[in-house]
C-alpha positions, 0 to 999 in steps of 0.5 A: 499500500503506497499511501503508507509512504506519504511523509505526513502519515509517517509522522503520524504514524510515528507520533502514535507510536511514541504516545503509545510507548508512554502509556505505561508511565501514566497514572492508572486514573488517567489512563482511561480518560484524557489519555484514551481520548488522546490516543483515539484522536491521534488515530482519528488523524492517522485514518483521516490522512490515509482517506485523503491520500485515497481521494480526488482533490475535490474531495480531499479538502473537507477531510483534511479540514476535519484533520486539522480540527482533530489536530487542534482538539489534540493539541489542547488535551495534550496541554491539559495533559501537561497542565494536570501533570499526566505528562512531564514537560520533557515528554510534552515538548517531544509530543508538542514538536511532532504535532507541530510538524504535523500540523505544518505538513497539514497546513501545506497539503491544505494550501496546496488543494486550495491554490489549484 
């Protein structure tokens, strides 16, 4: 499946792997609330990126905009994880840098479609 080779998909896939690896360091009380919500958002983002990669240019834009909304929601939840001490600052910064890079890639993809 060649769609798995697109850079934004690889970056989002890597984000999930990193996020999943942190799961055992999260207090049990938070693992099934905000942590699970973050994990689900990352999985939805992966799904939307994969969906968009298989659609025509006209069909891509609404999916990519929805992806952007989910990514922004993930940013809020990650910040909340940091503020409530579910994540320490180092882990938060690493995750946020990955989310920022995905956001830049997504913004570029959206812009390239809108410019055509």
